[in-house]
MMTF fields as JSON, N, C-alpha, C and O atoms, coordinates in Angstrom:
{
  "mmtfVersion": "1.0.0",
  "mmtfProducer": "UNKNOWN",
  "numBonds": 275,
  "numAtoms": 276,
  "numGroups": 69,
  "numChains": 1,
  "numModels": 1,
  "chainsPerModel": [1],
  "groupsPerChain": [69],
  "chainIdList": ["A"],
  "bondAtomList": [4, 2, 8, 6, 12, 10, 16, 14, 20, 18, 24, 22, 28, 26, 32, 30, 36, 34, 40, 38, 44, 42, 48, 46, 52, 50, 56, 54, 60, 58, 64, 62, 68, 66, 72, 70, 76, 74, 80, 78, 84, 82, 88, 86, 92, 90, 96, 94, 100, 98, 104, 102, 108, 106, 112, 110, 116, 114, 120, 118, 124, 122, 128, 126, 132, 130, 136, 134, 140, 138, 144, 142, 148, 146, 152, 150, 156, 154, 160, 158, 164, 162, 168, 166, 172, 170, 176, 174, 180, 178, 184, 182, 188, 186, 192, 190, 196, 194, 200, 198, 204, 202, 208, 206, 212, 210, 216, 214, 220, 218, 224, 222, 228, 226, 232, 230, 236, 234, 240, 238, 244, 242, 248, 246, 252, 250, 256, 254, 260, 258, 264, 262, 268, 266, 272, 270],
  "bondOrderList": [1, 1, 1, 1, 1, 1, 1, 1, 1, 1, 1, 1, 1, 1, 1, 1, 1, 1, 1, 1, 1, 1, 1, 1, 1, 1, 1, 1, 1, 1, 1, 1, 1, 1, 1, 1, 1, 1, 1, 1, 1, 1, 1, 1, 1, 1, 1, 1, 1, 1, 1, 1, 1, 1, 1, 1, 1, 1, 1, 1, 1, 1, 1, 1, 1, 1, 1, 1],
  "groupList": [{"groupName": "MET", "atomNameList": ["N", "CA", "C", "O"], "elementList": ["N", "C", "C", "O"], "formalChargeList": [0, 0, 0, 0], "bondAtomList": [1, 0, 2, 1, 3, 2], "bondOrderList": [1, 1, 2], "singleLetterCode": "M", "chemCompType": "L-PEPTIDE LINKING"}, {"groupName": "ARG", "atomNameList": ["N", "CA", "C", "O"], "elementList": ["N", "C", "C", "O"], "formalChargeList": [0, 0, 0, 0], "bondAtomList": [1, 0, 2, 1, 3, 2], "bondOrderList": [1, 1, 2], "singleLetterCode": "R", "chemCompType": "L-PEPTIDE LINKING"}, {"groupName": "ILE", "atomNameList": ["N", "CA", "C", "O"], "elementList": ["N", "C", "C", "O"], "formalChargeList": [0, 0, 0, 0], "bondAtomList": [1, 0, 2, 1, 3, 2], "bondOrderList": [1, 1, 2], "singleLetterCode": "I", "chemCompType": "L-PEPTIDE LINKING"}, {"groupName": "GLY", "atomNameList": ["N", "CA", "C", "O"], "elementList": ["N", "C", "C", "O"], "formalChargeList": [0, 0, 0, 0], "bondAtomList": [1, 0, 2, 1, 3, 2], "bondOrderList": [1, 1, 2], "singleLetterCode": "G", "chemCompType": "PEPTIDE LINKING"}, {"groupName": "ALA", "atomNameList": ["N", "CA", "C", "O"], "elementList": ["N", "C", "C", "O"], "formalChargeList": [0, 0, 0, 0], "bondAtomList": [1, 0, 2, 1, 3, 2], "bondOrderList": [1, 1, 2], "singleLetterCode": "A", "chemCompType": "L-PEPTIDE LINKING"}, {"groupName": "VAL", "atomNameList": ["N", "CA", "C", "O"], "elementList": ["N", "C", "C", "O"], "formalChargeList": [0, 0, 0, 0], "bondAtomList": [1, 0, 2, 1, 3, 2], "bondOrderList": [1, 1, 2], "singleLetterCode": "V", "chemCompType": "L-PEPTIDE LINKING"}, {"groupName": "TYR", "atomNameList": ["N", "CA", "C", "O"], "elementList": ["N", "C", "C", "O"], "formalChargeList": [0, 0, 0, 0], "bondAtomList": [1, 0, 2, 1, 3, 2], "bondOrderList": [1, 1, 2], "singleLetterCode": "Y", "chemCompType": "L-PEPTIDE LINKING"}, {"groupName": "THR", "atomNameList": ["N", "CA", "C", "O"], "elementList": ["N", "C", "C", "O"], "formalChargeList": [0, 0, 0, 0], "bondAtomList": [1, 0, 2, 1, 3, 2], "bondOrderList": [1, 1, 2], "singleLetterCode": "T", "chemCompType": "L-PEPTIDE LINKING"}, {"groupName": "HIS", "atomNameList": ["N", "CA", "C", "O"], "elementList": ["N", "C", "C", "O"], "formalChargeList": [0, 0, 0, 0], "bondAtomList": [1, 0, 2, 1, 3, 2], "bondOrderList": [1, 1, 2], "singleLetterCode": "H", "chemCompType": "L-PEPTIDE LINKING"}, {"groupName": "PHE", "atomNameList": ["N", "CA", "C", "O"], "elementList": ["N", "C", "C", "O"], "formalChargeList": [0, 0, 0, 0], "bondAtomList": [1, 0, 2, 1, 3, 2], "bondOrderList": [1, 1, 2], "singleLetterCode": "F", "chemCompType": "L-PEPTIDE LINKING"}, {"groupName": "SER", "atomNameList": ["N", "CA", "C", "O"], "elementList": ["N", "C", "C", "O"], "formalChargeList": [0, 0, 0, 0], "bondAtomList": [1, 0, 2, 1, 3, 2], "bondOrderList": [1, 1, 2], "singleLetterCode": "S", "chemCompType": "L-PEPTIDE LINKING"}, {"groupName": "LYS", "atomNameList": ["N", "CA", "C", "O"], "elementList": ["N", "C", "C", "O"], "formalChargeList": [0, 0, 0, 0], "bondAtomList": [1, 0, 2, 1, 3, 2], "bondOrderList": [1, 1, 2], "singleLetterCode": "K", "chemCompType": "L-PEPTIDE LINKING"}, {"groupName": "GLU", "atomNameList": ["N", "CA", "C", "O"], "elementList": ["N", "C", "C", "O"], "formalChargeList": [0, 0, 0, 0], "bondAtomList": [1, 0, 2, 1, 3, 2], "bondOrderList": [1, 1, 2], "singleLetterCode": "E", "chemCompType": "L-PEPTIDE LINKING"}, {"groupName": "LEU", "atomNameList": ["N", "CA", "C", "O"], "elementList": ["N", "C", "C", "O"], "formalChargeList": [0, 0, 0, 0], "bondAtomList": [1, 0, 2, 1, 3, 2], "bondOrderList": [1, 1, 2], "singleLetterCode": "L", "chemCompType": "L-PEPTIDE LINKING"}, {"groupName": "ASP", "atomNameList": ["N", "CA", "C", "O"], "elementList": ["N", "C", "C", "O"], "formalChargeList": [0, 0, 0, 0], "bondAtomList": [1, 0, 2, 1, 3, 2], "bondOrderList": [1, 1, 2], "singleLetterCode": "D", "chemCompType": "L-PEPTIDE LINKING"}, {"groupName": "PRO", "atomNameList": ["N", "CA", "C", "O"], "elementList": ["N", "C", "C", "O"], "formalChargeList": [0, 0, 0, 0], "bondAtomList": [1, 0, 2, 1, 3, 2], "bondOrderList": [1, 1, 2], "singleLetterCode": "P", "chemCompType": "L-PEPTIDE LINKING"}],
  "groupTypeList": [0, 1, 2, 3, 4, 1, 5, 3, 4, 6, 2, 5, 0, 7, 5, 4, 8, 7, 3, 9, 3, 2, 10, 11, 12, 2, 13, 14, 11, 2, 9, 12, 15, 9, 9, 7, 7, 11, 12, 13, 3, 11, 3, 10, 3, 0, 3, 13, 10, 7, 5, 0, 4, 2, 2, 11, 12, 8, 14, 3, 9, 2, 7, 5, 10, 10, 0, 10, 8],
  "groupIdList": [1, 2, 3, 4, 5, 6, 7, 8, 9, 10, 11, 12, 13, 14, 15, 16, 17, 18, 19, 20, 21, 22, 23, 24, 25, 26, 27, 28, 29, 30, 31, 32, 33, 34, 35, 36, 37, 38, 39, 40, 41, 42, 43, 44, 45, 46, 47, 48, 49, 50, 51, 52, 53, 54, 55, 56, 57, 58, 59, 60, 61, 62, 63, 64, 65, 66, 67, 68, 69],
  "secStructList": [7, 7, 6, 6, 7, 7, 1, 1, 7, 7, 7, 7, 7, 7, 7, 7, 7, 7, 1, 7, 7, 7, 7, 2, 2, 2, 2, 6, 6, 6, 6, 1, 6, 6, 7, 7, 1, 1, 7, 6, 6, 1, 7, 7, 1, 7, 2, 2, 2, 2, 2, 2, 2, 2, 2, 2, 2, 6, 6, 7, 7, 7, 7, 7, 7, 7, 7, 7, 7],
  "xCoordList": [0.66, -0.759, -1.541, -1.128, -2.668, -3.523, -4.922, -5.469, -5.501, -6.895, -7.758, -7.588, -8.654, -9.536, -8.987, -9.68, -7.748, -7.162, -7.841, -8.21, -7.989, -8.566, -7.476, -6.441, -7.722, -6.807, -6.858, -7.941, -5.718, -5.684, -4.38, -3.47, -4.305, -3.092, -3.105, -4.153, -1.952, -1.784, -0.585, 0.312, -0.578, 0.571, 1.276, 0.63, 2.596, 3.381, 4.202, 4.93, 4.073, 4.832, 5.577, 4.995, 6.852, 7.678, 8.171, 8.669, 8.025, 8.507, 9.473, 9.165, 10.628, 11.63, 12.193, 12.174, 12.69, 13.327, 14.465, 14.636, 15.227, 16.396, 16.183, 17.149, 14.947, 14.629, 14.864, 15.528, 14.316, 14.528, 13.644, 13.898, 12.632, 11.701, 10.508, 10.4, 9.622, 8.386, 8.336, 8.508, 8.105, 8.037, 6.812, 5.839, 6.874, 5.784, 4.474, 3.416, 4.534, 3.332, 2.655, 1.427, 3.432, 2.876, 2.497, 1.492, 3.288, 3.036, 1.633, 0.991, 1.154, -0.185, -1.301, -2.458, -0.975, -1.998, -1.952, -2.846, -0.956, -0.726, -1.862, -1.959, -2.715, -3.821, -5.135, -6.163, -5.114, -6.321, -6.612, -5.703, -7.886, -8.226, -7.86, -8.077, -7.318, -6.944, -5.708, -5.337, -5.057, -3.819, -2.677, -2.494, -1.93, -0.77, 0.292, -0.027, 1.527, 2.63, 3.084, 3.997, 2.435, 2.79, 2.176, 1.192, 2.767, 2.242, 0.87, 0.503, 0.123, -1.233, -1.287, -0.513, -2.193, -2.37, -1.465, -1.549, -0.601, 0.35, -0.027, 0.579, -0.993, -1.398, -2.798, -3.224, -3.51, -4.889, -4.973, -5.963, -3.937, -3.989, -4.849, -5.228, -5.17, -6.053, -5.308, -5.913, -4.033, -3.289, -3.273, -3.733, -2.745, -2.636, -3.977, -4.164, -4.917, -6.243, -6.95, -7.706, -6.708, -7.267, -6.63, -7.323, -5.317, -4.618, -5.199, -5.487, -5.369, -5.912, -7.313, -7.622, -8.154, -9.517, -9.495, -10.27, -8.626, -8.53, -8.05, -8.603, -7.03, -6.493, -7.559, -7.739, -8.262, -9.313, -10.447, -11.012, -10.784, -11.843, -11.509, -12.406, -10.234, -9.783, -9.331, -8.579, -9.807, -9.505, -8.009, -7.522, -7.292, -5.852, -5.449, -6.294, -4.159, -3.592, -2.393, -1.715, -2.133, -0.935, -0.208, -0.817, 1.086, 1.937, 3.002, 3.663, 3.162, 4.151, 5.124, 4.724, 6.391, 7.385, 8.347, 8.558, 8.925, 9.831, 10.942, 10.718, 12.121, 13.265, 13.609, 14.664, 12.684, 12.876, 14.053, 14.412, 14.634, 15.791, 15.363, 16.205],
  "yCoordList": [11.777, 11.835, 11.632, 12.083, 10.953, 10.666, 11.18, 10.97, 11.85, 12.284, 11.02, 10.11, 10.974, 9.826, 8.723, 7.743, 8.874, 7.842, 7.894, 8.957, 6.722, 6.623, 6.3, 5.729, 6.67, 6.314, 4.814, 4.229, 4.185, 2.75, 2.145, 2.849, 0.847, 0.126, -0.123, -0.402, -0.021, -0.296, -1.208, -1.265, -1.902, -2.71, -1.937, -1.412, -1.866, -1.23, -2.307, -3.061, -2.368, -3.335, -2.564, -1.725, -2.845, -2.199, -3.258, -4.308, -2.968, -3.861, -3.062, -1.944, -3.625, -2.952, -3.943, -5.155, -3.405, -4.272, -3.511, -2.312, -4.201, -3.594, -3.394, -3.297, -3.332, -3.138, -1.715, -0.937, -1.377, -0.065, 1.031, 2.212, 0.672, 1.659, 1.834, 1.171, 2.728, 2.965, 4.447, 5.299, 4.757, 6.157, 6.837, 6.176, 8.151, 8.932, 8.697, 8.6, 8.604, 8.403, 7.071, 6.996, 6.047, 4.73, 4.64, 4.018, 5.251, 5.203, 5.699, 5.186, 6.689, 7.234, 6.271, 6.499, 5.19, 4.28, 2.874, 2.075, 2.544, 1.142, 0.477, -0.75, 1.247, 0.649, 0.639, 0.212, 1.1, 1.083, -0.348, -1.065, -0.759, -2.094, -2.232, -1.316, -3.36, -3.739, -3.028, -3.248, -2.174, -1.554, -2.563, -3.153, -2.755, -3.63, -3.115, -2.471, -3.391, -3.051, -4.293, -4.234, -5.41, -6.658, -6.691, -6.006, -7.493, -7.615, -8.274, -8.952, -8.07, -8.583, -10.085, -10.862, -10.477, -11.877, -12.376, -13.542, -11.512, -11.929, -11.459, -11.906, -10.585, -10.112, -9.538, -9.006, -9.643, -9.151, -7.71, -7.024, -7.245, -5.912, -5.816, -4.716, -6.946, -6.941, -7.087, -6.915, -7.396, -7.659, -6.498, -6.639, -5.349, -4.221, -3.569, -3.015, -3.617, -3.066, -3.925, -3.406, -5.226, -6.121, -5.852, -5.812, -5.668, -5.324, -4.041, -3.974, -3.027, -1.754, -1.937, -1.363, -2.713, -2.949, -3.619, -3.249, -4.586, -5.284, -4.331, -4.31, -3.55, -2.597, -1.569, -1.276, -1.022, -0.037, -0.653, 0.006, -1.911, -2.597, -2.678, -2.736, -2.681, -2.751, -1.388, -1.299, -0.326, 1.062, 1.356, 2.116, 0.749, 0.946, 1.888, 2.442, 2.065, 2.987, 2.349, 1.506, 2.753, 2.323, 3.567, 4.48, 3.595, 4.657, 4.006, 3.055, 4.521, 3.969, 5.057, 6.184, 4.725, 5.66, 4.892, 3.695, 5.577, 4.935, 5.897, 7.096, 5.36, 6.143, 5.677, 5.09, 5.954, 5.468, 6.166, 7.293, 5.463, 6.002, 6.755, 7.277],
  "zCoordList": [13.733, 14.033, 12.739, 11.67, 12.853, 11.705, 11.972, 13.055, 10.997, 11.113, 11.169, 10.358, 12.101, 12.243, 13.13, 13.402, 13.586, 14.456, 15.827, 16.325, 16.405, 17.741, 18.749, 18.407, 19.981, 21.063, 21.252, 21.256, 21.409, 21.623, 21.155, 20.719, 21.25, 20.853, 19.347, 18.764, 18.735, 17.312, 17.113, 17.954, 16.023, 15.613, 14.512, 13.605, 14.588, 13.541, 12.854, 13.5, 11.535, 10.76, 9.683, 8.996, 9.538, 8.523, 7.556, 7.962, 6.268, 5.224, 4.365, 3.951, 4.101, 3.268, 2.265, 2.482, 1.17, 0.173, -0.492, -0.268, -1.295, -1.936, -3.432, -4.188, -3.855, -5.273, -5.722, -5.037, -6.881, -7.491, -6.913, -7.15, -6.176, -5.655, -6.576, -7.608, -6.193, -6.945, -7.303, -6.432, -8.559, -8.978, -8.364, -8.0, -8.257, -7.671, -8.424, -7.803, -9.757, -10.557, -10.234, -10.181, -10.025, -9.7, -8.229, -7.885, -7.363, -5.918, -5.591, -4.675, -6.331, -6.085, -6.479, -6.127, -7.211, -7.724, -7.132, -7.411, -6.334, -5.968, -5.199, -5.197, -4.552, -3.801, -4.586, -4.058, -5.83, -6.658, -7.122, -7.538, -7.049, -7.558, -9.037, -9.83, -9.384, -10.748, -11.288, -12.44, -10.482, -10.95, -10.813, -9.748, -11.86, -11.816, -12.775, -13.775, -12.478, -13.382, -14.142, -14.965, -13.854, -14.53, -15.924, -16.2, -16.792, -18.142, -18.132, -17.172, -19.202, -19.328, -19.039, -19.6, -18.174, -17.826, -16.71, -16.323, -16.187, -15.147, -13.745, -12.771, -13.622, -12.301, -12.347, -13.372, -11.246, -11.202, -10.713, -10.969, -10.009, -9.447, -8.211, -7.808, -7.596, -6.43, -5.107, -4.049, -5.135, -3.906, -2.924, -1.791, -3.347, -2.425, -2.138, -1.055, -3.074, -2.783, -1.734, -0.914, -1.758, -0.738, 0.615, 1.631, 0.637, 1.882, 2.469, 3.664, 1.626, 2.105, 2.682, 3.726, 2.037, 2.527, 3.899, 4.782, 4.081, 5.373, 6.461, 7.56, 6.157, 7.144, 7.523, 8.705, 6.541, 6.831, 7.645, 8.519, 7.366, 8.109, 9.596, 10.437, 9.911, 11.304, 11.827, 12.797, 11.166, 11.553, 11.565, 12.402, 10.633, 10.557, 9.446, 8.744, 9.296, 8.335, 7.663, 8.251, 6.427, 5.719, 5.239, 4.68, 5.459, 4.953, 4.085, 4.504, 2.882, 1.945, 1.555, 1.261, 1.553, 1.043, 0.155, 0.346, -0.81, -1.733, -2.117, -2.285, -2.251, -2.706, -4.114, -4.351, -5.058, -6.416, -7.076, -6.737, -8.02, -8.749, -9.965, -10.696]
}
């Protein structure tokens, strides 16, 4: 259950990968505009913040979990 969720149909999408995972310190920041773990000049940090904005615009939710090493 999610606070603010409305009754209705939702789409559930799951994305998984076999990488190293994301540390707790970084996981808390991944949706912040301009946050990136890439070296200077290699990323804008706008990808996940843009995704979050689109999902929120459609009254959706994102849940992220990671099993970092």
